[in-house]
C-alpha positions in Angstrom: 0.0 0.0 0.0 1.4 3.4 -1.0 1.9 5.9 1.8 -0.7 8.7 2.0 1.4 11.7 1.1 -1.6 14.0 1.2 -2.3 13.2 4.8 1.3 13.8 5.8 1.3 17.2 4.1 -2.0 18.1 5.8 -0.6 17.1 9.2 2.5 19.3 8.5 0.2 22.2 7.7 -1.6 21.8 11.0 1.7 21.7 12.9 0.8 18.4 14.6 4.3 17.2 15.4 3.3 13.9 17.0 1.1 12.9 14.0 3.8 14.0 11.6 6.4 11.8 13.3 4.2 8.7 13.3 3.2 9.2 9.6 6.8 9.8 8.5 8.1 6.8 10.4 5.6 4.7 8.5 6.4 6.4 5.2 10.1 5.9 5.6 9.7 2.2 6.3 7.3 1.6 3.4 9.5 3.7 1.0 12.6 1.7 2.0 10.8 -1.6 1.5 8.8 -1.2 -1.7 8.2 2.4 -2.7 11.6 3.6 -3.9 11.2 2.4 -7.5 7.6 3.7 -8.0 7.8 6.3 -10.8 4.3 7.7 -10.4 4.7 9.8 -7.4 7.3 12.4 -8.4 5.0 15.4 -8.1 3.8 14.3 -4.7 7.4 13.8 -3.6 8.1 17.3 -4.6 5.1 18.6 -2.6 6.2 16.6 0.4 9.8 17.9 0.1 8.6 21.5 -0.1 6.3 21.0 3.0 9.1 19.3 5.0 11.6 22.1 4.2 9.2 24.7 5.5 8.5 22.5 8.5 12.1 21.9 9.6 12.9 25.6 9.5 10.6 26.1 12.5 11.0 24.9 16.2 10.6 21.2 16.3 11.2 18.5 18.9 14.6 16.7 18.2 12.9 13.4 17.5 10.5 15.0 15.0 13.3 17.0 13.3 15.3 13.8 13.0 12.5 11.8 11.2 11.7 14.8 8.9 15.4 15.0 7.9 15.5 11.2 7.4 12.5 11.5 5.0 14.3 14.3 3.1 17.4 12.2 2.8 15.3 9.4 1.2 13.6 11.8 -1.1 16.9 13.5 -2.1 18.0 10.2 -3.7 15.5 10.6 -6.5 16.8 13.2 -9.0 13.4 13.7 -10.5 12.0 14.9 -7.1 14.8 17.4 -6.2 13.0 20.6 -7.3 12.2 22.1 -3.9 15.6 21.1 -2.5 17.8 22.9 -4.9 16.6 26.4 -4.0 18.8 28.9 -2.2 16.4 28.8 0.8 16.5 25.0 1.0 20.3 24.9 0.8 20.7 27.6 3.5 18.2 25.8 5.8 19.9 22.5 5.5 23.3 24.0 6.0 22.1 25.8 9.1 20.6 22.5 10.5 23.9 20.8 9.7 25.9 23.3 11.8 27.3 25.3 8.9 27.1 29.1 9.2 26.7 30.9 6.0 26.8 34.7 5.4 23.1 34.6 4.6 22.2 33.2 8.1 22.5 34.6 11.6 23.6 33.2 14.8 20.8 31.8 16.9 20.5 33.2 20.4 19.4 29.9 21.8 22.1 27.6 23.1 22.4 24.4 21.1 21.8 21.1 22.9 24.7 19.2 21.4 23.6 15.7 22.4 20.1 16.1 21.0 21.2 17.8 17.9 24.2 15.7 16.8 22.0 13.1 15.0 19.9 15.8 13.4 23.1 17.6 12.2 24.3 14.4 10.6 20.9 13.8 8.9 20.9 17.3 7.5 24.5 16.8 6.2 23.4 13.5 4.6 20.6 15.4 2.7 23.0 18.0 1.5 25.5 15.4 0.3 22.7 13.7 -1.7 21.5 17.0 -3.2 25.0 18.2 -4.2 25.8 14.8 -5.7 22.6 14.5 -7.7 22.1 18.1 -8.9 24.5 20.2 -11.0 22.2 23.2 -10.3 22.5 22.7 -6.5 26.3 22.5 -6.9 26.3 25.8 -8.8 24.1 27.5 -6.2 26.2 26.0 -3.4 29.2 27.7 -4.9 27.4 31.0 -5.3 26.2 30.8 -1.6 29.8 30.2 -0.5 28.8 26.9 1.1 32.4 25.7 0.9 33.6 28.7 3.0 31.0 28.0 5.8 31.7 24.3 5.7 35.5 24.9 5.8 35.2 27.2 8.8 33.1 24.6 10.6 35.6 21.8 9.9 38.6 23.9 11.0 36.9 24.8 14.2 36.2 21.1 14.9 39.9 20.2 14.1 41.3 22.9 16.4 38.8 21.8 19.2 39.7 18.1 18.5 36.1 17.2 17.9 35.8 13.4 17.5 36.3 12.5 13.8 33.0 10.6 13.7 31.1 13.8 14.3 32.8 15.4 11.2 32.4 12.5 8.7 29.5 13.9 6.6 31.1 17.4 6.6 34.2 15.7 5.2 32.0 13.8 2.7 30.4 17.1 1.5 33.8 18.7 1.3 35.0 15.9 -1.0 31.9 16.2 -3.2 32.2 19.9 -3.6 35.9 19.8 -4.5 35.4 16.8 -6.8 32.4 18.2 -8.7 33.3 22.0 -8.8 36.9 22.4 -10.0 37.1 26.1 -9.0 36.5 25.1 -5.4 39.7 23.1 -5.4 41.8 26.2 -6.0 39.8 28.0 -3.3 40.5 25.3 -0.8 44.2 25.3 -1.7 44.4 29.0 -1.1 42.7 28.5 2.3 45.7 26.3 3.4 43.6 23.2 2.7 46.6 20.9 2.5 48.1 21.8 5.9 44.7 21.8 7.7 43.6 18.5 6.3 47.0 17.0 7.0 46.5 18.1 10.6 43.1 16.4 10.7 44.8 13.2 9.3 47.4 13.3 12.0 44.6 13.6 14.6 42.7 10.6 13.2 45.8 8.4 13.2 47.2 9.7 16.5 50.5 10.3 14.8 53.7 10.4 16.9 56.7 12.2 15.4 60.3 11.2 15.6 63.2 13.1 14.1 62.7 15.2 11.0 59.9 13.7 8.9 59.8 10.3 10.5 56.5 9.0 12.0 56.9 6.5 14.8 54.9 3.4 14.1 53.7 1.2 17.0 53.6 -2.4 15.8 51.6 -3.4 18.9 48.8 -0.9 18.2 45.4 -2.4 17.4 44.0 -2.0 13.9 42.3 1.3 13.2 38.5 1.3 13.7 36.0 1.4 10.9 34.8 4.9 11.9 38.3 6.3 11.9 39.0 4.6 8.6 36.0 6.2 7.0 37.2 9.7 8.1 40.7 9.0 6.9 39.5 7.9 3.4 37.4 11.1 3.1 40.4 13.2 4.0 42.6 11.4 1.6 40.1 11.8 -1.3 39.8 15.5 -0.6 43.6 15.9 -0.4 43.9 14.3 -3.8 41.4 16.7 -5.3 43.4 19.7 -4.2 47.0 18.4 -4.8 46.9 16.5 -8.1 47.2 19.7 -10.2 50.6 20.4 -8.7 52.2 17.0 -9.6 54.4 18.3 -12.4 55.1 21.7 -10.8 58.4 22.3 -9.1 57.5 23.3 -5.5 59.2 26.2 -3.7 60.9 25.6 -0.3 57.7 26.2 1.8 55.6 24.0 -0.5 58.2 21.2 -0.4 58.2 21.2 3.4 54.4 21.0 3.4 54.3 18.1 0.9 57.1 16.2 2.7 55.2 16.5 5.9 52.1 15.1 4.2 54.1 12.3 2.6 55.4 11.3 6.0 51.8 11.0 7.3 50.9 9.1 4.1 53.7 6.6 4.8 52.0 5.9 8.1 48.7 5.2 6.1 50.6 2.7 3.9 51.9 0.7 6.8 48.9 0.8 9.1 46.9 -2.4 9.8 43.2 -2.4 9.4 40.4 -4.9 10.1 40.5 -7.1 6.9 42.5 -7.2 3.7 39.9 -5.3 1.7 39.9 -2.3 4.1 43.7 -2.3 4.1 43.8 -2.3 0.3 41.2 0.5 0.1 43.3 2.7 2.5 46.5 2.0 0.6 44.8 2.6 -2.7 43.7 6.1 -1.7 47.1 6.8 -0.2 48.9 5.8 -3.4 46.6 8.1 -5.4 47.8 11.1 -3.3 51.5 10.0 -3.4 51.1 9.9 -7.2 49.9 13.5 -7.1 52.7 14.9 -5.0 56.0 16.2 -6.6 58.4 13.3 -6.9 61.2 15.3 -5.2 59.1 15.3 -2.0 58.8 11.5 -1.8 62.3 11.0 -0.5 60.8 11.0 3.0 59.3 7.5 2.2 62.8 6.1 2.3 64.7 8.4 4.6 63.6 6.7 7.9 65.4 4.5 10.4 66.1 0.9 9.5 66.1 -0.2 13.1 62.6 -1.7 12.9 62.5 -2.2 9.2 61.1 -5.6 7.9 62.5 -5.0 4.4 65.8 -3.3 3.5 68.0 -2.7 0.5 71.5 -1.3 0.6 70.9 -0.1 4.2 67.6 1.8 3.3 64.2 1.1 4.8 62.1 -0.5 2.1 58.9 -1.2 4.1 56.9 1.5 2.2 58.0 0.3 -1.2 57.3 -3.3 -0.2 53.7 -2.3 0.8 53.2 -0.7 -2.6 54.6 -3.8 -4.3 52.1 -6.0 -2.4 49.3 -3.7 -3.3 50.2 -3.9 -6.9 50.3 -7.8 -6.7 46.9 -7.9 -5.0 45.4 -5.7 -7.7 47.1 -7.7 -10.5 45.4 -10.8 -9.0 42.1 -9.0 -8.7 41.8 -8.4 -12.4 38.9 -6.0 -12.1 38.9 -2.2 -12.8 42.6 -2.4 -13.7 42.7 1.1 -15.2 41.2 2.6 -12.1 42.9 0.5 -9.4 46.2 -0.6 -11.0 47.5 2.3 -13.1 48.1 4.7 -10.1 50.4 2.2 -8.3 52.2 1.2 -11.5 52.8 4.9 -12.3 54.0 5.6 -8.8 56.4 2.7 -8.8 57.7 3.6 -12.2 58.4 7.3 -11.4 59.9 6.3 -8.0 62.2 3.8 -9.7 63.2 6.3 -12.2 64.5 8.9 -9.7 65.4 6.7 -6.7 68.1 4.2 -7.5 67.6 2.1 -4.4 63.9 1.8 -5.1 64.7 0.5 -8.6 67.2 -2.0 -7.3 64.7 -3.4 -4.8 61.9 -3.7 -7.2 64.1 -5.3 -9.8 65.1 -8.0 -7.3 61.4 -8.7 -6.7 60.0 -8.3 -10.2 63.0 -9.1 -12.5 65.3 -11.4 -10.7 68.1 -13.0 -12.7 66.7 -15.4 -15.3 67.1 -19.1 -14.7 64.1 -20.9 -16.2 64.2 -19.9 -19.9 62.1 -22.8 -21.1 58.8 -20.9 -20.6 57.5 -17.8 -22.3 57.7 -14.6 -20.2 53.9 -14.2 -20.2 53.5 -17.7 -18.8 55.7 -17.0 -15.8 53.6 -17.2 -12.6 55.6 -14.6 -10.7 55.3 -10.8 -10.9 57.3 -10.6 -14.1 54.8 -12.8 -15.9 51.8 -10.9 -14.6 53.2 -7.6 -15.8 54.2 -9.0 -19.2 50.7 -10.3 -19.7 49.4 -6.8 -19.3 51.7 -5.6 -22.0 49.2 -6.9 -24.5 46.1 -5.8 -22.6 43.2 -4.4 -24.6 43.2 -1.2 -22.5 46.0 1.1 -23.8 46.6 2.9 -20.5 47.0 -0.4 -18.6 49.3 -1.9 -21.3 51.5 1.2 -21.4 51.9 1.5 -17.6 52.9 -2.1 -17.2 55.4 -1.9 -20.1 56.8 1.4 -18.8 57.5 0.0 -15.3 59.4 -3.0 -16.7 61.3 -0.7 -19.2 62.4 1.5 -16.3 63.5 -1.5 -14.2 65.6 -2.5 -17.2 67.1 1.1 -17.1 65.5 1.8 -20.4 67.9 -0.6 -22.1 66.3 -2.2 -25.1 68.3 -5.4 -25.2 67.7 -6.0 -21.5 64.0 -5.2 -21.9 63.7 -7.7 -24.8 65.5 -10.3 -22.8 63.0 -10.2 -19.9 59.8 -9.7 -21.9 60.4 -11.1 -25.4 60.5 -9.0 -28.5 56.8 -9.8 -29.4 55.6 -8.3 -26.1 58.1 -5.4 -26.1 57.3 -4.4 -29.7 54.4 -2.1 -28.7 56.5 0.1 -26.4 59.5 0.1 -28.6 57.5 1.1 -31.7 55.8 3.9 -29.8 59.2 5.2 -28.7 60.9 4.7 -32.1 63.3 2.1 -30.6 62.6 -0.9 -32.8 66.1 -0.6 -34.2 67.5 -1.3 -30.7 69.1 2.0 -30.0 68.1 4.3 -27.1 65.9 7.1 -28.2 67.7 10.4 -27.8 64.5 12.0 -26.5 64.7 9.9 -23.3 68.3 10.8 -22.6 67.2 13.2 -19.9 66.7 10.1 -17.7 70.2 8.7 -18.4 71.7 10.4 -15.3 69.3 8.4 -13.1 70.7 5.1 -14.2 74.0 3.6 -13.0 76.3 1.9 -15.4 76.3 -1.5 -13.7 76.0 -4.5 -16.0 73.1 -6.9 -16.1 74.4 -10.1 -14.5 73.5 -13.4 -16.3 73.0 -16.7 -14.5 74.9 -19.8 -15.6 71.6 -21.3 -16.8 70.9 -18.3 -19.0 74.4 -18.2 -20.5 74.1 -21.9 -21.5 70.7 -21.4 -23.1 71.3 -18.0 -24.6 72.1 -19.2 -28.1 68.9 -21.2 -28.2 66.6 -18.4 -27.0 64.1 -17.1 -29.5 64.2 -13.3 -29.0 60.6 -12.9 -30.3 59.0 -15.3 -27.8 61.7 -14.8 -25.1 62.2 -18.5 -24.4 64.5 -21.4 -25.4 63.1 -23.3 -28.3 64.1 -26.4 -30.2 66.1 -25.8 -33.4 63.6 -25.2 -36.3 64.1 -26.7 -39.7 65.4 -24.4 -42.4 62.3 -22.9 -44.2 64.3 -22.6 -47.4 65.5 -26.2 -47.5 64.6 -27.8 -50.8 64.0 -24.4 -52.6 65.7 -23.6 -55.9 67.8 -20.4 -56.2 65.0 -18.7 -58.0 62.5 -19.5 -55.3 64.8 -18.3 -52.6 65.3 -15.0 -54.5 61.5 -14.7 -54.9 61.0 -15.3 -51.1 63.7 -12.8 -50.2 62.1 -10.1 -52.3 58.7 -10.8 -50.7 60.2 -10.5 -47.2 61.9 -7.2 -48.2 58.6 -5.8 -49.5 56.9 -6.8 -46.2 59.6 -5.1 -44.1 59.3 -1.9 -46.2 55.5 -1.9 -45.6 56.1 -2.3 -41.9 58.7 0.5 -41.8 56.3 2.9 -43.6 
């Protein structure tokens, strides 16, 4: 049975709070169970939304206000019923109920009862999040009403007063939505010292303890972070990405470099934290990698410049725990096989760029991904280890995924064509080599700007590889039995004819 919307609106007009509460509780239950997909009630939904928005602007009992906002939250999920909610008055009303002070509102003389109103504030913020997400017009009006400024002031006040993060979650969610969907607000937040304030909030969520310089002290005995804290951390990370990614290729000045190094040190903590369950750990690490990919590469040295006393993984006397965590994340996402472009390319790009500028990182990853070749009887793409997984991606249908995987392996080979072909096979390597004009085997002069990053050490060959080297087919990258001579039994004229045909094919490929 469909809810009687007319009766609810009539009760709202009469101001009967008790009846309104009972009717809305029934409406919310029925709507959640069976009414959400009904497409015949959009006009009635709009009428109910308009009535509720007028009702909640008055003095209501906390329980009544809560159920009214719950109903508005349900209605705000339907884009076809948003009309009354995207007006300036509605946005200002909901912002006020959510604890956001705008220039268009005034301070209430009545003291707020925090315990009673906390739930109502959260409900109002949920409604605002739905509206901003579902309506471009609401986003435009929110920008014009300077909703971000009021929201930012409210969040900063909570951070300085050390308000429990769980009370700030939906404000953080709204901040993320505004900066994600309105590009001009990212710059505004950047100018409002957004990176430093949100980094401070991140430190509070994680209870960060600092050592010397940019080193964060990790407690291996600390319990996994709670689900509530994790939610806040992820919203902070997503917003930080929104306001930092545009600076990736810019050279930071001294003040900015210090700010980004401080953030990178906190992000290192995020990479190494333990969470309840593998999925939550992967989600946290994934968002962390996204921001690290957005920061200037010169500021990521803090990921390595930490003490090795408690390190679980080292290379040449350098703490590799952070790099190892990213390597494991890459492996998990390679095994997942879903949404590779979205989930895998950020970590591949970060490992590639880090390997290019940090020699120790490249050496460590090469040990793990491209160890000295021993078994040359199998094709590279059939290898069950990390090398094989990445080589298989080099022929992936998605160009971005294919290019990122090939680029990482190419950098681990120090952009040396013969070494790259040795580990991947010419057939798999041809795509990247052709794109770079390296099919002739020489290093492209356009990439010589990276030459200074690579040392001149030679590529050591195992005894097994040296013995089988002459029998390895460079195209497939594996040792194969000697093939019969394809020209055996041909006359001289036939051989000449075949040679001309091959030359013609090579010329076509070159063109």
